[in-house]
N, C-alpha and C positions, 0 to 999 in steps of 0.2 A: 461608460467607467464613472463610479461614484468616489466621493471620499467624505467622509464623515454626513452623506444627506438621510433623508429619510426615504424609504423601500417599502411601497404600497404592497403587502404580503401579507398573507392568513396567518393565525397564531396558533392554528388548531396541531394538534400532533401529527406529523407525518405530511405537513401543507406546507407550504412557502410564510416567508417572513410577513408580519404585517406592523408597519411604523417601526422597523426596528433599525437602529444605527449601527448601519457596517463600513467600515473603513478596506476601502478596496484599494490595492497596491496598484501603481503605473504599470501600466501593461507594456510602455514602450521602451524596456530595456533591451540593448541588443544582449547576443548572448555572451560576448566575451563581458560586458560588463556584468552580467550573471554570474560568470566564474570567478571574476575577482573579488565580487560581493560574499559570494559562496564561502571562497578560500580563506578569505579576511577574517569569516565569522567563524569556520570552522576545518584550521588547517588538517586537522588529521584525517579528515575524511578524501581519499583521491579517488575521484569521482572518473571512472574510464571514457575515454573519447570514442566516437562514433568506432574510428578506425582499430582502435585497443580492441574494444567490444568484438570487433566481427575478428579479430586475432586470439582473443581468448575463446571464443564461440566455434571458430574453425581450427579447435585442437586436433591433434593427431595422438599422441602419447601423455597420460599422467605423469604429473614430476613424482621424482623420488619422494617414498614416504605416501602417496595417495593410497586411500581405500578405493579398489575397484570393485564393482558391484558386476562381478562376470555372467551373470547368469539372468536373462529376461527372466521376469514373475514378477505375480503379486503377493506382496508381503503382506499379513494379517498380523500386524504389532502395531504397540507403541514404541517410540525409540525416544531415548534421554541420553544427549551427547556432552558430556560434561569433562572431558581429557583436556587434560594439559596440553598446551602446546600446540602449532598448528597443525589444521588437519583440513583437509582436500579429500571430498568423496568424488567419485565419479562415477556416474549410472551407464546403463546400455542402449545405444540408441544406432540409428542409422543416418542419423542427420545432427550433427553435433553443435549445428548454428541455430534450432530451434528447438521447440517444445514440442514441436508437433508430431515426431517418431519416435519420443521415449516409449521404452518396452518394460520399464523398473518404475511400479507403484507399490508406495508404503499407504497402507489403507487401515484405518480402525473406525470404529462407531462407538463415541463414549462424549457426554456433556457436562459442560459447568453445574449442572442442575445435580449430576449422580456422584462428582467429585468435591462440589462445596465450593470452586473459585472457578477461573476462566485458565488458566495457566495448565494447571494437572490432564483437563481435558486433549490441551493438542497431540496429535498425532505422531509428529514430530517437534521434539523440546530441543532447543540449540541452546548451551546456558555456558556459552565459552567465548573467548575472543580469538580474533584471526582462525577463521573457521569458512571454507567454501565449499560447494556444492554444484555438480551441472549435471543435466539431465535425468532429475527425479521426478515423479511425480508423487507428490504427497495429499492426500483425500483424509477428510472425516465424514462420515457417511450418516452422521446421525441425523440430520434434517431437523425440520420444524420442529420449536418447542424449548430450545435452550442454546444459550450460546454453548458451540464445540469449534475448539479452535484447531486445523489442519497444522498449520504453522507457529508457534510459540517461540520466537526467538528474542533473548536478551544476549548480548556482548556487543564489543566493536570489533569493526575490520571484519564484520560478516557479508559472504557476496553469494549471490545466487543466478547461477547463469542457465538458461535453458530449461527452467521447473518447469511443474503445474502445481498449482495450489488450489484446491477443489473442496468447498463446504458450503453451509446457508448461511448464519450469523456467524460474526468474528472471523471469517478465515484466515487470517492473515493479521498477527498481532508482531507490529514491528516494536520493541517496548524499550531499550535501550543499546545506547550504541552510535555508531557511524554502520549504518547498512546500506549494500546493494542489491536492487532485483534487474536483472537485463535481459532481456528477450524472455521474458516469461510470460505464463499464462494464471489468471488470479481469478476465481468465481466465486459467487457468492448472490446473498442478497440483501441481510441487513447488515450495517455497521464492518463490512468485510473487508476494510482495508484499515487498522487502528491501530492508535497506540498512546503514548504521551510524552517518554523523553525522547526516543531516537531522533538520528539526524538520518533521511533514508531515498534512497533514491529508486526508481523505478524506472527504467530505458529500455525504449522500444517494446513495451508489453502490451497485452489486449487485458483488459479489464471487462469482464463478463458478467452481465447480471442474468439469476433464473428467474425470478419473480418481484415483484413490486416490495420497493424499499429505496435506502439510501446507501449508496457506495462507501462513503469515508466517514470516519468520526474519531475526529483528534481533539485530542483531550490534555493538554498541556496542564500541569497541577496549579502554575502560578505564571504570570507575564513574564517572570525572569526565564523561564525554562525553553532553553533555545532549540527544539525540536524542528527537524525540516523532513519535509519527504517529496523526493523530486524525481519525474519522471522524463527523459531528455530522448527526442526523437523517437515518435510512438511514447512522447515523455507527458506525463502528470506530475505536476508538483500538487499535495495535496494540503502541505502543513508545512508553514514555516513561523516560527514565534522565538524573535529578538528582542524581548523587553515590549514598552509599547508601541501600537502600532505607528506613530511619529517618530519611531527609531529607525536612523540610517537603515540598521541592519535588516528591517521590516522589506527591504526592496529587494531579496535576497528571494526571490520567487517567479521561476519564469516556467510556462509548459507549453509546449510542443508537439503540435500532432501527436496527439494520442489516440487508441484506437478504445473507443471505448461502445460495447455493444450489449446486443440481449443474445445470452447463452442460447445454443443450439438446444439445451436442456429444458427452455423454459417450454410450460404446456399451452401457454395463453398469450395472444398478444402482451407486449408491457409498453405500449406507444403511450407516451404520456404520465408513467408509472413509476419514474426512476427518478430521485434526485442524485445531485452530483456529492452531496454530503449533508451531514448534520451537526455542530459542534455539541460535543460531548460536556464540552467546559465554555465559558464567556470568554477565553483566550486562545480558540481555534482558529488557525489560519490556514487556510483552503485555497486553492488557486488553478483553475482550469485557463490556459488561451492556446489557440492556433490547434485545437483537439478535432478529431473526428468523433463528433456524437451523433450516436443512431439516435432512431425516431423514439426510444425508448425513454429518453430525458426530458422531464417535465419543462416546458417552456419557462419557468421559474425559475430552474435552478437549484435552488438552495431549500432543504428544511429546517423548523427549527429541533429542537432537540424532544421539546412536548410544550404543550401548552400552556403549561405551569410553570416548568422550568426552560424558558428560551435558550437561554445561554449565548446570546446577540450582542451582549451590550459592548464586549471590546474584542468581538472575532473578527476577523478579517478572510472576506469570501470572495471569490471572482471566479 
C-alpha cells in the first residue's frame, strides 16, 4: 500500500508508471464502511445486495409494462432508446441468473471514425433515466482501428442484469448518472470500460480481454467530478473521485473478488500483456482489491495514458 509515494514505473505508452506520485486508498475498509461512505456520498444510487441481486436475476415473470423480446435470435441493427418514463427490457434465456444462456443478441458494426464521435457508434444507446435490461447480449463487431461502442449509457437509475457486452475498443461507456451492472460479461481490449461522470457499480461480473491493452480508462473532467465505478462480489470498483485524494470521500472504494480473465476469443497468449487501467485524465480513480486476476495482468498493474501525457499527478490507483 502506498500513499503519496513514488513508484518506479516506466513512462512509455502502454507501459507501467515511472516515478509518478499515486495516491492509494486504504484497503482495510470493512464492507459496511464502504456502503456507509457510498450512501453518504451518493444516496440516490440504490445498490442491490447479493440477496436482492439473486432475486432479481432469478425472475420468473416481467413486471407490468415491460418490453419482452419473445423470440430468440440475432438482430442486426442499432438501437437508440430515449422513451420517457420507466422502461424494462427482458431478453430470452434458459437461465435468468446468468448471461451464459442468453439467446437474444443485438449486433452491429460501426465506429467513431465513421460517425465522427464515440457515442453514435454505439450498437445500443440508452439516453434516459429509470431503465433496466435483463439477459440481452450487445455487440459491436467493428474490431481494430477505431473506438466502437457496444453500449453507450447516459442516464441515472440504469441497471443491466445478466447482459453481455462485446467489443474491441471502448466497449462499455458509462457516462452519466447512477448505473448498475450485475452478473454481466464485458469483453474488449482497449479502454473497454470507460467514462467520465457516472457512478457505476459492476457486480459479480466477468471482465475479459481479447488482446493486449488496458481494461479501464477513467476520465473525470475535474477534481470535483464525483464519479464512481464499483464491482461487489466478482466486484471491481475501477473509479472513485470525490474531490482531492485526501478527501474523506475518496475512501469510498472497495473491490472484492472480481474475475478478470483472458477471453476465449483471444488468439494468442496474453500473459503479462494486459493492464488494469490507464488514467484518461489526471483525476482518474481506479482500485482493485481481493480480485481474481489471470496471468494476462502485467505485474506492474497499471499503465500511463501516454509518455507525453501520463496523467498521474493526482490519480488514485490500486
